[in-house]
C-alpha positions, 0 to 999 in steps of 0.5 A: 111401365113395371116398377122397380119392385115388380119388373118386366119378365119374359112372361109378361104380355107385350103388344106388337103391331095391332097384337097383344101377345101372351109373353115375350118369347118368340120361335126364331125362324128355323130352316128345317128342310121337311116340306117336300115339294115346298108344301107344308105338311100335317107334320109342319102343322104339329110342329108349330102347334107344339110351340104355340105357347110362344108369344110369337111363332115366326116360320121357317124361311118361305119363298116368295117364288120359285126364283126365290128358293134355294134349298131342296125341301123348304116351303113356299108361297107361291102356289095353290098348294103351298098356301093351303098346307100353310093354312092348315098350320095357321088354323091350328096355332090359332086353335092353339092360341097361338100367334104366327107370322111367315118369314118371306124368303128370297135366297138370291145367289145362295141357291143351285141352278138345280133348284131354279126355274129351268135350271137357271143361274140364280140371281144376285145384285152382282155376278159374285159367287158365294163362298156358302153351301146349300142343301140339296136332295139326291134321287135317291132321297138322300140329303147333303150339302153343296157348293152354291151355283154362279149367279148372275147380276139382276137388271135394275129393270127386273127389281120392280118385279121381285118387289111385286112378287114380295107384294103377292106373297104377302097378300097370299100370306094374310088372306089365303094362308091366314098368317097374323103377319109377315117378316121380311128376311133381310139377313144371314146373307140372302138377297135383300142382305146381299143388296145391303152390304158392299162385298156382295153388291159391286153395282154401279147403278143407283141400287149400288155404291154408298149406303144410300144407294144399298138400301134403296131395294130393300127399302122398296120391298118394305114399303111395298109390303106395308102399302099392302098389309100394313105396317102393323103386321109387318116385321123385319129381320136383320143380322148386321154382322153375321158371316152366314152365307158369305155376308160381309161389309167393312163398316156395318154400324153406318150402314144398318142405323142408316137402314133402320132410320129409313124404315122408322116412317114405315110403322113397323111391328118390330125389327128383330136383330140377330146379334153377332154371328148367326148360330154362333159367337154373339161378340163376333164383329166385322170391321174394326170395332164391336157393333154397338146394338144399343146404338142400333136401336137408339138410332131407329127410335130417334128416327120415330120408330115404334116397333118392338125390338126382338133380339136373337142369337145365343140367349140363355134364360138369364140373358133373355130375363135381363134384356126384357127387365132393363128395357133393352129389348121387348122380346127374345127370340130362341132358335135352337132351344125351340127345336128340341123343347116344344114346352120351352115357355114353360121350362123357362118359366120353371127354370126346368132343365132342357132338352139337347137338340140332336144336330144330325136331325136339324136339317130333312128326314122324318118326324124324328128330331122334329115332332118327337121331342118330349115335354116336361109331362 
């Protein structure tokens, strides 16, 4: 433990699972829509390798199955060519000294039938259409956002098959694609988050209703992944109050405290928390009172959870340093600053000016706004 005269900094090593990371800065998962046919490219490898000085790289969300796809040109983990593409990414990152986890994605209702197998409807806990948009590319190669399609409710008998899809995906991620670990995407209004929240989960079976039922399916996914590759290679991302993708629950505090308490015995490598509205206000709230993130962490620790605590959303250099110095967080994940600053770790260390991200190139396109941002050198 650091002394008062020698406090912990963002640039000190930290243990996450079985890994000793070189610093406490993580690359947050960032969808970039630059994987044609769901296959990572040479540019993908360059993009992540440029950012390999981060203590931990967490990839863009990556679909576990075709059914899990919700956006054009996002990568997958379910076909040989996708895994081969990711292997080139992980090999390059490891050669540069980096560590990389893949974020596991099933979008649920945040999809469009043109992206689904056989043009079918997306799946969801309940047949409730999200007030949200997805990203499509037309026949002329032009990208744009469009309303999501009407989903169908999953039958209870289908859920074990989706759990098995996650299990297969993590096995392939480790053995074939060469990742150091995986992050379960249970945030931002996608399938697992849809099961958690009462506004998107109107089920009347054992997967809906009270909190214990609503956490049942996400917990089953987490347990299956831990059984397959171990807790020390597994993290999870949650976003207790975000409105992203029409995510909503009128009482998130007891819900997410119950969820992290249930996760505590699994021995996860980390819990990754989006604080506030994803990409928006840090003080965003749902329900009658502000969300208590310190109480969330306390609930996890009191239940025996020992995983690293990663925080995310709108952190500045000063906020991030205060978070790790105080012990509030073990790592801080940066999103948009990392898009425009491949050498963000150095810039934070030296308190150097940051490049401004070009929002017009966030989603889709070529290498411009992807791998061509300048470094300090």
